[in-house]
N, CA, C, O and the ligand as a Tripos MOL2 file, in Angstrom:
@<TRIPOS>MOLECULE
protein
  265   263    67     0     0
PROTEIN
NO_CHARGES

@<TRIPOS>ATOM
      1 N           0.7510   -1.2300   -0.1020 N.3       1 MET1
      2 CA         -0.0210    0.0800    0.0140 C.3       1 MET1
      3 C           0.9440    1.2580   -0.0480 C.2       1 MET1
      4 O           2.0030    1.2560    0.5780 O.2       1 MET1
      5 N           0.5500    2.2490   -0.8120 N.am      2 GLU2
      6 CA          1.3620    3.4610   -0.8470 C.3       2 GLU2
      7 C           0.6600    4.4370    0.0690 C.2       2 GLU2
      8 O          -0.5480    4.6540    0.1710 O.2       2 GLU2
      9 N           1.8990    5.0960    0.8500 N.am      3 ASN3
     10 CA          1.3680    5.8760    1.8340 C.3       3 ASN3
     11 C           0.6540    7.2100    1.3130 C.2       3 ASN3
     12 O          -0.0330    7.9270    2.0410 O.2       3 ASN3
     13 N           0.8900    7.4330    0.0460 N.am      4 GLY4
     14 CA          0.3240    8.4260   -0.5680 C.3       4 GLY4
     15 C          -1.2930    8.5170   -0.5800 C.2       4 GLY4
     16 O          -1.8930    9.5870   -0.6880 O.2       4 GLY4
     17 N          -1.8880    7.3170   -0.4620 N.am      5 SER5
     18 CA         -3.2670    7.1800   -0.4460 C.3       5 SER5
     19 C          -3.9470    7.3430    0.7880 C.2       5 SER5
     20 O          -5.1680    7.2480    0.9030 O.2       5 SER5
     21 N          -3.0720    7.6150    1.8080 N.am      6 PHE6
     22 CA         -3.5090    7.9100    3.2320 C.3       6 PHE6
     23 C          -3.7170    9.3730    3.3610 C.2       6 PHE6
     24 O          -2.8670   10.1500    2.9270 O.2       6 PHE6
     25 N          -4.8470    9.8080    3.9570 N.am      7 LYS7
     26 CA         -5.0370   11.2890    4.1430 C.3       7 LYS7
     27 C          -5.5890   11.5350    5.5870 C.2       7 LYS7
     28 O          -6.4330   10.8130    6.1180 O.2       7 LYS7
     29 N          -5.0500   12.5720    6.1270 N.am      8 CYS8
     30 CA         -5.4630   12.9110    7.4450 C.3       8 CYS8
     31 C          -6.8090   13.1560    7.7070 C.2       8 CYS8
     32 O          -7.3010   14.1710    7.2140 O.2       8 CYS8
     33 N          -7.6210   12.2910    8.5090 N.am      9 PRO9
     34 CA         -9.1140   12.6290    8.6750 C.3       9 PRO9
     35 C          -9.4180   14.0600    9.1130 C.2       9 PRO9
     36 O         -10.5090   14.5570    8.8350 O.2       9 PRO9
     37 N          -8.4880   14.7380    9.7880 N.am     10 GLU10
     38 CA         -8.6240   15.9900   10.5530 C.3      10 GLU10
     39 C          -8.3490   17.0800    9.5510 C.2      10 GLU10
     40 O          -9.2370   17.9110    9.3680 O.2      10 GLU10
     41 N          -7.2040   17.1730    8.8710 N.am     11 CYS11
     42 CA         -7.0400   18.3390    7.9950 C.3      11 CYS11
     43 C          -6.9230   17.8980    6.5530 C.2      11 CYS11
     44 O          -6.7320   18.7750    5.7100 O.2      11 CYS11
     45 N          -7.0170   16.6130    6.1740 N.am     12 GLY12
     46 CA         -6.9570   16.2040    4.7580 C.3      12 GLY12
     47 C          -5.4370   16.2560    4.1840 C.2      12 GLY12
     48 O          -5.1730   16.0730    2.9960 O.2      12 GLY12
     49 N          -4.5770   16.5000    5.0840 N.am     13 GLY13
     50 CA         -3.1560   16.4260    4.6290 C.3      13 GLY13
     51 C          -2.6220   15.1220    4.3870 C.2      13 GLY13
     52 O          -3.0980   14.1210    4.9220 O.2      13 GLY13
     53 N          -1.5920   15.0950    3.5530 N.am     14 GLN14
     54 CA         -1.0700   13.7660    3.0130 C.3      14 GLN14
     55 C           0.2440   13.4820    3.4320 C.2      14 GLN14
     56 O           0.8490   12.5040    2.9930 O.2      14 GLN14
     57 N           0.8370   14.4360    4.4280 N.am     15 ASN15
     58 CA          2.0320   14.1550    5.0480 C.3      15 ASN15
     59 C           1.9220   13.3950    6.1350 C.2      15 ASN15
     60 O           1.8680   13.9130    7.2500 O.2      15 ASN15
     61 N           1.8710   11.9850    5.9400 N.am     16 ILE16
     62 CA          1.6090   11.0980    7.1070 C.3      16 ILE16
     63 C           2.9690   10.4330    7.4000 C.2      16 ILE16
     64 O           3.6190    9.8530    6.5300 O.2      16 ILE16
     65 N           3.3690   10.5630    8.7340 N.am     17 LYS17
     66 CA          4.4300    9.9370    9.3450 C.3      17 LYS17
     67 C           4.1550    8.7710    9.7910 C.2      17 LYS17
     68 O           3.4490    8.7470   10.7990 O.2      17 LYS17
     69 N           4.5690    7.5600    9.2530 N.am     18 VAL18
     70 CA          4.3820    6.2280    9.8310 C.3      18 VAL18
     71 C           5.3930    5.8470   10.8980 C.2      18 VAL18
     72 O           6.5790    6.0680   10.6550 O.2      18 VAL18
     73 N           5.1050    5.3930   11.8520 N.am     19 PRO19
     74 CA          5.7760    5.1480   12.9560 C.3      19 PRO19
     75 C           7.1220    4.3250   12.7030 C.2      19 PRO19
     76 O           8.2480    4.7290   12.9940 O.2      19 PRO19
     77 N           6.7830    2.9940   12.0570 N.am     20 ALA20
     78 CA          7.8950    2.2240   11.7860 C.3      20 ALA20
     79 C           7.6990    1.7680   10.2480 C.2      20 ALA20
     80 O           6.6440    1.9400    9.6380 O.2      20 ALA20
     81 N           8.7480    1.2170    9.7510 N.am     21 GLU21
     82 CA          8.5860    0.7570    8.4740 C.3      21 GLU21
     83 C           7.7320   -0.4170    8.5270 C.2      21 GLU21
     84 O           7.9990   -1.3490    9.2850 O.2      21 GLU21
     85 N           6.5550   -0.4210    7.6380 N.am     22 THR22
     86 CA          5.6560   -1.4990    7.7520 C.3      22 THR22
     87 C           4.9720   -1.6840    6.5460 C.2      22 THR22
     88 O           4.7880   -0.7220    5.8010 O.2      22 THR22
     89 N           4.5310   -2.9260    6.2330 N.am     23 LYS23
     90 CA          3.7820   -3.0720    5.0790 C.3      23 LYS23
     91 C           2.4180   -3.6320    5.4810 C.2      23 LYS23
     92 O           1.5770   -3.9070    4.6250 O.2      23 LYS23
     93 N           2.2060   -3.7980    6.7800 N.am     24 SER24
     94 CA          0.8440   -4.2560    7.1670 C.3      24 SER24
     95 C           0.0110   -3.0570    7.6150 C.2      24 SER24
     96 O           0.4730   -1.9510    7.8980 O.2      24 SER24
     97 N          -1.3390   -3.4320    7.6470 N.am     25 LEU25
     98 CA         -2.3130   -2.4000    7.9220 C.3      25 LEU25
     99 C          -2.1250   -1.9140    9.4180 C.2      25 LEU25
    100 O          -2.1010   -0.7250    9.7360 O.2      25 LEU25
    101 N          -1.9950   -2.9640   10.2890 N.am     26 GLU26
    102 CA         -1.8550   -2.6300   11.7030 C.3      26 GLU26
    103 C          -0.7290   -1.7210   11.9250 C.2      26 GLU26
    104 O          -0.7520   -0.9280   12.8660 O.2      26 GLU26
    105 N           0.2580   -1.7920   11.1090 N.am     27 GLY27
    106 CA          1.4430   -0.9830   11.4150 C.3      27 GLY27
    107 C           1.2760    0.3940   11.1100 C.2      27 GLY27
    108 O           2.1800    1.1860   11.3770 O.2      27 GLY27
    109 N           0.1280    0.7950   10.5360 N.am     28 MET28
    110 CA         -0.2710    2.3220   10.2710 C.3      28 MET28
    111 C          -0.9960    2.8980   11.3380 C.2      28 MET28
    112 O          -1.1340    4.1180   11.4330 O.2      28 MET28
    113 N          -1.5330    1.9790   12.2570 N.am     29 THR29
    114 CA         -1.9020    2.6530   13.6970 C.3      29 THR29
    115 C          -0.8870    3.3360   14.2650 C.2      29 THR29
    116 O           0.2240    2.8140   14.3540 O.2      29 THR29
    117 N          -1.1230    4.5330   14.7020 N.am     30 GLY30
    118 CA         -0.2260    5.2780   15.5390 C.3      30 GLY30
    119 C           0.5780    6.1390   14.5600 C.2      30 GLY30
    120 O           1.5240    6.8220   14.9540 O.2      30 GLY30
    121 N           0.1720    6.0950   13.2200 N.am     31 ALA31
    122 CA          0.7420    7.0890   12.1700 C.3      31 ALA31
    123 C           0.4290    8.4560   12.5730 C.2      31 ALA31
    124 O          -0.5920    8.6100   13.2440 O.2      31 ALA31
    125 N           1.1320    9.4670   12.2790 N.am     32 ILE32
    126 CA          0.9450   10.8290   12.6790 C.3      32 ILE32
    127 C           0.8560   11.7090   11.3720 C.2      32 ILE32
    128 O           1.5960   11.5080   10.4100 O.2      32 ILE32
    129 N          -0.0890   12.6860   11.4070 N.am     33 CYS33
    130 CA         -0.1990   13.6090   10.4440 C.3      33 CYS33
    131 C           0.8120   14.6920   10.8010 C.2      33 CYS33
    132 O           0.7960   15.1970   11.9230 O.2      33 CYS33
    133 N           1.6920   15.0580    9.8710 N.am     34 VAL34
    134 CA          2.8140   16.0990   10.1500 C.3      34 VAL34
    135 C           2.1900   17.5330   10.2960 C.2      34 VAL34
    136 O           2.6010   18.4280   11.0340 O.2      34 VAL34
    137 N           1.0730   17.5720    9.4130 N.am     35 ASP35
    138 CA          0.4590   18.9110    9.5160 C.3      35 ASP35
    139 C          -0.1510   19.3910   10.7290 C.2      35 ASP35
    140 O          -0.0600   20.5690   11.0760 O.2      35 ASP35
    141 N          -0.8120   18.4520   11.4300 N.am     36 CYS36
    142 CA         -1.7740   18.8520   12.5270 C.3      36 CYS36
    143 C          -1.5340   17.7990   13.6600 C.2      36 CYS36
    144 O          -2.3400   17.7870   14.5900 O.2      36 CYS36
    145 N          -0.5020   16.9260   13.6590 N.am     37 SER37
    146 CA         -0.2880   16.0350   14.6710 C.3      37 SER37
    147 C          -1.4100   15.0700   15.0530 C.2      37 SER37
    148 O          -1.3900   14.5240   16.1560 O.2      37 SER37
    149 N          -2.3080   14.8660   14.2410 N.am     38 ARG38
    150 CA         -3.4120   14.0180   14.5150 C.3      38 ARG38
    151 C          -2.8520   12.5640   14.4310 C.2      38 ARG38
    152 O          -2.1510   12.1600   13.5040 O.2      38 ARG38
    153 N          -3.2130   11.8810   15.4300 N.am     39 GLU39
    154 CA         -2.6610   10.4070   15.4610 C.3      39 GLU39
    155 C          -3.7530    9.4500   14.8300 C.2      39 GLU39
    156 O          -4.9210    9.5500   15.2070 O.2      39 GLU39
    157 N          -3.4320    8.6490   14.0020 N.am     40 PHE40
    158 CA         -4.3720    7.6980   13.5400 C.3      40 PHE40
    159 C          -4.7230    6.5700   14.4330 C.2      40 PHE40
    160 O          -3.8790    5.8170   14.9180 O.2      40 PHE40
    161 N          -5.9660    6.4820   14.6280 N.am     41 THR41
    162 CA         -6.4110    5.2370   15.3570 C.3      41 THR41
    163 C          -6.6090    4.1430   14.4550 C.2      41 THR41
    164 O          -6.5350    4.2800   13.2340 O.2      41 THR41
    165 N          -6.9020    2.8660   15.1320 N.am     42 LYS42
    166 CA         -7.2090    1.7490   14.3210 C.3      42 LYS42
    167 C          -8.3180    1.9950   13.3730 C.2      42 LYS42
    168 O          -8.3170    1.6930   12.1800 O.2      42 LYS42
    169 N          -9.3010    2.5990   14.0630 N.am     43 ASP43
    170 CA        -10.6490    2.8880   13.1910 C.3      43 ASP43
    171 C         -10.2720    3.7440   12.0920 C.2      43 ASP43
    172 O         -10.8210    3.4960   11.0190 O.2      43 ASP43
    173 N          -9.4600    4.6870   12.1360 N.am     44 ASP44
    174 CA         -9.0050    5.6310   11.1010 C.3      44 ASP44
    175 C          -8.3720    4.8430   10.0670 C.2      44 ASP44
    176 O          -8.6310    5.0800    8.8880 O.2      44 ASP44
    177 N          -7.5460    3.9040   10.4060 N.am     45 VAL45
    178 CA         -6.6820    3.1810    9.3880 C.3      45 VAL45
    179 C          -7.6490    2.3240    8.6260 C.2      45 VAL45
    180 O          -7.5580    2.2360    7.4020 O.2      45 VAL45
    181 N          -8.6540    1.6330    9.3690 N.am     46 ILE46
    182 CA         -9.4960    0.8410    8.6680 C.3      46 ILE46
    183 C         -10.4520    1.5470    7.7320 C.2      46 ILE46
    184 O         -10.7440    1.0840    6.6300 O.2      46 ILE46
    185 N         -10.9090    2.6340    8.1890 N.am     47 ALA47
    186 CA        -11.7450    3.4470    7.3920 C.3      47 ALA47
    187 C         -11.0530    3.9520    5.9570 C.2      47 ALA47
    188 O         -11.6230    3.9970    4.8670 O.2      47 ALA47
    189 N          -9.8040    4.2860    6.2220 N.am     48 GLN48
    190 CA         -8.8840    4.7300    4.9560 C.3      48 GLN48
    191 C          -8.6420    3.5320    4.1200 C.2      48 GLN48
    192 O          -8.6510    3.5740    2.8900 O.2      48 GLN48
    193 N          -8.4350    2.5030    4.7890 N.am     49 ALA49
    194 CA         -8.0840    1.2440    3.9440 C.3      49 ALA49
    195 C          -9.2530    0.7790    3.0900 C.2      49 ALA49
    196 O          -9.1040    0.3380    1.9510 O.2      49 ALA49
    197 N         -10.5440    0.9160    3.7660 N.am     50 ARG50
    198 CA        -11.7820    0.5530    2.9620 C.3      50 ARG50
    199 C         -12.0450    1.5760    1.9490 C.2      50 ARG50
    200 O         -12.5620    1.1810    0.9030 O.2      50 ARG50
    201 N         -11.7800    2.8200    2.0750 N.am     51 GLU51
    202 CA        -11.9470    3.8230    1.0450 C.3      51 GLU51
    203 C         -10.9530    3.5110   -0.1870 C.2      51 GLU51
    204 O         -11.3570    3.5550   -1.3490 O.2      51 GLU51
    205 N          -9.7070    3.2140    0.1330 N.am     52 VAL52
    206 CA         -8.7190    2.8770   -0.7930 C.3      52 VAL52
    207 C          -9.1480    1.7270   -1.6440 C.2      52 VAL52
    208 O          -9.0520    1.8180   -2.8680 O.2      52 VAL52
    209 N          -9.6720    0.5250   -1.0040 N.am     53 ALA53
    210 CA         -9.9560   -0.4590   -1.6060 C.3      53 ALA53
    211 C         -11.0990   -0.2700   -2.4060 C.2      53 ALA53
    212 O         -11.0840   -0.7500   -3.5400 O.2      53 ALA53
    213 N         -12.1800    0.4060   -1.9730 N.am     54 ILE54
    214 CA        -13.2600    0.7470   -2.8460 C.3      54 ILE54
    215 C         -12.8510    1.5180   -4.2600 C.2      54 ILE54
    216 O         -13.3710    1.2480   -5.3430 O.2      54 ILE54
    217 N         -11.9210    2.4350   -4.0740 N.am     55 ASN55
    218 CA        -11.4980    3.2460   -5.1940 C.3      55 ASN55
    219 C         -10.6350    2.3230   -6.1310 C.2      55 ASN55
    220 O         -10.6010    2.5800   -7.3350 O.2      55 ASN55
    221 N         -10.0380    1.4120   -5.6920 N.am     56 ARG56
    222 CA         -9.3880    0.4660   -6.4280 C.3      56 ARG56
    223 C         -10.2160   -0.4800   -7.2820 C.2      56 ARG56
    224 O          -9.9000   -0.7730   -8.4360 O.2      56 ARG56
    225 N         -11.2170   -0.9110   -6.7000 N.am     57 VAL57
    226 CA        -12.2240   -1.7350   -7.2750 C.3      57 VAL57
    227 C         -12.9670   -0.9520   -8.4410 C.2      57 VAL57
    228 O         -13.1730   -1.4220   -9.5600 O.2      57 VAL57
    229 N         -13.3160    0.2450   -8.0310 N.am     58 ARG58
    230 CA        -14.0120    1.1200   -8.9740 C.3      58 ARG58
    231 C         -13.1580    1.4760  -10.0400 C.2      58 ARG58
    232 O         -13.6930    1.6330  -11.1380 O.2      58 ARG58
    233 N         -11.8580    1.6450   -9.9340 N.am     59 ASP59
    234 CA        -10.8490    2.0060  -11.0090 C.3      59 ASP59
    235 C         -10.9930    0.7060  -11.9770 C.2      59 ASP59
    236 O         -11.1920    0.7680  -13.1900 O.2      59 ASP59
    237 N         -10.8540   -0.4900  -11.2040 N.am     60 ALA60
    238 CA        -10.5750   -1.8760  -12.0220 C.3      60 ALA60
    239 C         -11.8450   -2.0120  -12.8900 C.2      60 ALA60
    240 O         -11.7090   -2.4090  -14.0470 O.2      60 ALA60
    241 N         -12.9700   -1.7340  -12.4520 N.am     61 ILE61
    242 CA        -14.3900   -1.8120  -13.0180 C.3      61 ILE61
    243 C         -14.3480   -0.8970  -14.2410 C.2      61 ILE61
    244 O         -14.7470   -1.2850  -15.3390 O.2      61 ILE61
    245 N         -13.8550    0.3250  -14.0310 N.am     62 GLN62
    246 CA        -14.0370    1.2510  -15.2160 C.3      62 GLN62
    247 C         -13.0030    0.9360  -16.3500 C.2      62 GLN62
    248 O         -13.2860    1.2170  -17.5150 O.2      62 GLN62
    249 N         -11.7880    0.3460  -16.0140 N.am     63 ARG63
    250 CA        -10.7790    0.0380  -17.0500 C.3      63 ARG63
    251 C         -11.1840   -1.3160  -17.6320 C.2      63 ARG63
    252 O         -10.7680   -1.5110  -18.7740 O.2      63 ARG63
    253 N         -11.9040   -2.2810  -17.0850 N.am     64 SER64
    254 CA        -12.2490   -3.4120  -17.6490 C.3      64 SER64
    255 C         -13.0090   -3.2380  -18.9090 C.2      64 SER64
    256 O         -13.9080   -2.3980  -18.9490 O.2      64 SER64
    257 N         -12.6980   -4.0230  -20.0210 N.am     65 PRO65
    258 CA        -13.3770   -3.9360  -21.2860 C.3      65 PRO65
    259 C         -14.7590   -4.4670  -21.0750 C.2      65 PRO65
    260 O         -14.9700   -5.4920  -20.4250 O.2      65 PRO65
    261 N         -15.7870   -3.6820  -21.6910 N.am     66 LYS66
    262 CA        -17.2000   -4.1710  -21.6320 C.3      66 LYS66
    263 C         -17.4670   -5.1930  -22.6640 C.2      66 LYS66
    264 O         -18.5840   -5.7020  -22.7540 O.2      66 LYS66
    265 ZN         -3.6950   16.5910    9.7670 Zn       67 ZN67
@<TRIPOS>BOND
     1     1     2 1
     2     2     3 1
     3     3     4 2
     4     3     5 am
     5     5     6 1
     6     6     7 1
     7     7     8 2
     8     7     9 am
     9     9    10 1
    10    10    11 1
    11    11    12 2
    12    11    13 am
    13    13    14 1
    14    14    15 1
    15    15    16 2
    16    15    17 am
    17    17    18 1
    18    18    19 1
    19    19    20 2
    20    19    21 am
    21    21    22 1
    22    22    23 1
    23    23    24 2
    24    23    25 am
    25    25    26 1
    26    26    27 1
    27    27    28 2
    28    27    29 am
    29    29    30 1
    30    30    31 1
    31    31    32 2
    32    31    33 am
    33    33    34 1
    34    34    35 1
    35    35    36 2
    36    35    37 am
    37    37    38 1
    38    38    39 1
    39    39    40 2
    40    39    41 am
    41    41    42 1
    42    42    43 1
    43    43    44 2
    44    43    45 am
    45    45    46 1
    46    46    47 1
    47    47    48 2
    48    47    49 am
    49    49    50 1
    50    50    51 1
    51    51    52 2
    52    51    53 am
    53    53    54 1
    54    54    55 1
    55    55    56 2
    56    55    57 am
    57    57    58 1
    58    58    59 1
    59    59    60 2
    60    59    61 am
    61    61    62 1
    62    62    63 1
    63    63    64 2
    64    63    65 am
    65    65    66 1
    66    66    67 1
    67    67    68 2
    68    67    69 am
    69    69    70 1
    70    70    71 1
    71    71    72 2
    72    71    73 am
    73    73    74 1
    74    74    75 1
    75    75    76 2
    76    75    77 am
    77    77    78 1
    78    78    79 1
    79    79    80 2
    80    79    81 am
    81    81    82 1
    82    82    83 1
    83    83    84 2
    84    83    85 am
    85    85    86 1
    86    86    87 1
    87    87    88 2
    88    87    89 am
    89    89    90 1
    90    90    91 1
    91    91    92 2
    92    91    93 am
    93    93    94 1
    94    94    95 1
    95    95    96 2
    96    95    97 am
    97    97    98 1
    98    98    99 1
    99    99   100 2
   100    99   101 am
   101   101   102 1
   102   102   103 1
   103   103   104 2
   104   103   105 am
   105   105   106 1
   106   106   107 1
   107   107   108 2
   108   107   109 am
   109   109   110 1
   110   110   111 1
   111   111   112 2
   112   111   113 am
   113   113   114 1
   114   114   115 1
   115   115   116 2
   116   115   117 am
   117   117   118 1
   118   118   119 1
   119   119   120 2
   120   119   121 am
   121   121   122 1
   122   122   123 1
   123   123   124 2
   124   123   125 am
   125   125   126 1
   126   126   127 1
   127   127   128 2
   128   127   129 am
   129   129   130 1
   130   130   131 1
   131   131   132 2
   132   131   133 am
   133   133   134 1
   134   134   135 1
   135   135   136 2
   136   135   137 am
   137   137   138 1
   138   138   139 1
   139   139   140 2
   140   139   141 am
   141   141   142 1
   142   142   143 1
   143   143   144 2
   144   143   145 am
   145   145   146 1
   146   146   147 1
   147   147   148 2
   148   147   149 am
   149   149   150 1
   150   150   151 1
   151   151   152 2
   152   151   153 am
   153   153   154 1
   154   154   155 1
   155   155   156 2
   156   155   157 am
   157   157   158 1
   158   158   159 1
   159   159   160 2
   160   159   161 am
   161   161   162 1
   162   162   163 1
   163   163   164 2
   164   163   165 am
   165   165   166 1
   166   166   167 1
   167   167   168 2
   168   167   169 am
   169   169   170 1
   170   170   171 1
   171   171   172 2
   172   171   173 am
   173   173   174 1
   174   174   175 1
   175   175   176 2
   176   175   177 am
   177   177   178 1
   178   178   179 1
   179   179   180 2
   180   179   181 am
   181   181   182 1
   182   182   183 1
   183   183   184 2
   184   183   185 am
   185   185   186 1
   186   186   187 1
   187   187   188 2
   188   187   189 am
   189   189   190 1
   190   190   191 1
   191   191   192 2
   192   191   193 am
   193   193   194 1
   194   194   195 1
   195   195   196 2
   196   195   197 am
   197   197   198 1
   198   198   199 1
   199   199   200 2
   200   199   201 am
   201   201   202 1
   202   202   203 1
   203   203   204 2
   204   203   205 am
   205   205   206 1
   206   206   207 1
   207   207   208 2
   208   207   209 am
   209   209   210 1
   210   210   211 1
   211   211   212 2
   212   211   213 am
   213   213   214 1
   214   214   215 1
   215   215   216 2
   216   215   217 am
   217   217   218 1
   218   218   219 1
   219   219   220 2
   220   219   221 am
   221   221   222 1
   222   222   223 1
   223   223   224 2
   224   223   225 am
   225   225   226 1
   226   226   227 1
   227   227   228 2
   228   227   229 am
   229   229   230 1
   230   230   231 1
   231   231   232 2
   232   231   233 am
   233   233   234 1
   234   234   235 1
   235   235   236 2
   236   235   237 am
   237   237   238 1
   238   238   239 1
   239   239   240 2
   240   239   241 am
   241   241   242 1
   242   242   243 1
   243   243   244 2
   244   243   245 am
   245   245   246 1
   246   246   247 1
   247   247   248 2
   248   247   249 am
   249   249   250 1
   250   250   251 1
   251   251   252 2
   252   251   253 am
   253   253   254 1
   254   254   255 1
   255   255   256 2
   256   255   257 am
   257   257   258 1
   258   258   259 1
   259   259   260 2
   260   259   261 am
   261   261   262 1
   262   262   263 1
   263   263   264 2
@<TRIPOS>SUBSTRUCTURE
     1 MET1         2 RESIDUE 1 A MET
     2 GLU2         6 RESIDUE 1 A GLU
     3 ASN3        10 RESIDUE 1 A ASN
     4 GLY4        14 RESIDUE 1 A GLY
     5 SER5        18 RESIDUE 1 A SER
     6 PHE6        22 RESIDUE 1 A PHE
     7 LYS7        26 RESIDUE 1 A LYS
     8 CYS8        30 RESIDUE 1 A CYS
     9 PRO9        34 RESIDUE 1 A PRO
    10 GLU10       38 RESIDUE 1 A GLU
    11 CYS11       42 RESIDUE 1 A CYS
    12 GLY12       46 RESIDUE 1 A GLY
    13 GLY13       50 RESIDUE 1 A GLY
    14 GLN14       54 RESIDUE 1 A GLN
    15 ASN15       58 RESIDUE 1 A ASN
    16 ILE16       62 RESIDUE 1 A ILE
    17 LYS17       66 RESIDUE 1 A LYS
    18 VAL18       70 RESIDUE 1 A VAL
    19 PRO19       74 RESIDUE 1 A PRO
    20 ALA20       78 RESIDUE 1 A ALA
    21 GLU21       82 RESIDUE 1 A GLU
    22 THR22       86 RESIDUE 1 A THR
    23 LYS23       90 RESIDUE 1 A LYS
    24 SER24       94 RESIDUE 1 A SER
    25 LEU25       98 RESIDUE 1 A LEU
    26 GLU26      102 RESIDUE 1 A GLU
    27 GLY27      106 RESIDUE 1 A GLY
    28 MET28      110 RESIDUE 1 A MET
    29 THR29      114 RESIDUE 1 A THR
    30 GLY30      118 RESIDUE 1 A GLY
    31 ALA31      122 RESIDUE 1 A ALA
    32 ILE32      126 RESIDUE 1 A ILE
    33 CYS33      130 RESIDUE 1 A CYS
    34 VAL34      134 RESIDUE 1 A VAL
    35 ASP35      138 RESIDUE 1 A ASP
    36 CYS36      142 RESIDUE 1 A CYS
    37 SER37      146 RESIDUE 1 A SER
    38 ARG38      150 RESIDUE 1 A ARG
    39 GLU39      154 RESIDUE 1 A GLU
    40 PHE40      158 RESIDUE 1 A PHE
    41 THR41      162 RESIDUE 1 A THR
    42 LYS42      166 RESIDUE 1 A LYS
    43 ASP43      170 RESIDUE 1 A ASP
    44 ASP44      174 RESIDUE 1 A ASP
    45 VAL45      178 RESIDUE 1 A VAL
    46 ILE46      182 RESIDUE 1 A ILE
    47 ALA47      186 RESIDUE 1 A ALA
    48 GLN48      190 RESIDUE 1 A GLN
    49 ALA49      194 RESIDUE 1 A ALA
    50 ARG50      198 RESIDUE 1 A ARG
    51 GLU51      202 RESIDUE 1 A GLU
    52 VAL52      206 RESIDUE 1 A VAL
    53 ALA53      210 RESIDUE 1 A ALA
    54 ILE54      214 RESIDUE 1 A ILE
    55 ASN55      218 RESIDUE 1 A ASN
    56 ARG56      222 RESIDUE 1 A ARG
    57 VAL57      226 RESIDUE 1 A VAL
    58 ARG58      230 RESIDUE 1 A ARG
    59 ASP59      234 RESIDUE 1 A ASP
    60 ALA60      238 RESIDUE 1 A ALA
    61 ILE61      242 RESIDUE 1 A ILE
    62 GLN62      246 RESIDUE 1 A GLN
    63 ARG63      250 RESIDUE 1 A ARG
    64 SER64      254 RESIDUE 1 A SER
    65 PRO65      258 RESIDUE 1 A PRO
    66 LYS66      262 RESIDUE 1 A LYS
    67 ZN67       265 GROUP 0 **** ****
């Protein structure tokens, strides 16, 4: 997952500081927005991941030949 797809729920900023190098969703918990210092809760991470997943599926559907 690219970090660029994560957005701060508070200010919409995309400068998200991930606590440790991680490839897992759980690892994103505790990530901090550089702009407003909002900390990502587990719920935030899940909500964002769901949004990203929906967008990816939507993209795939639009790109698939009819
Ligand atoms: Zn923020």
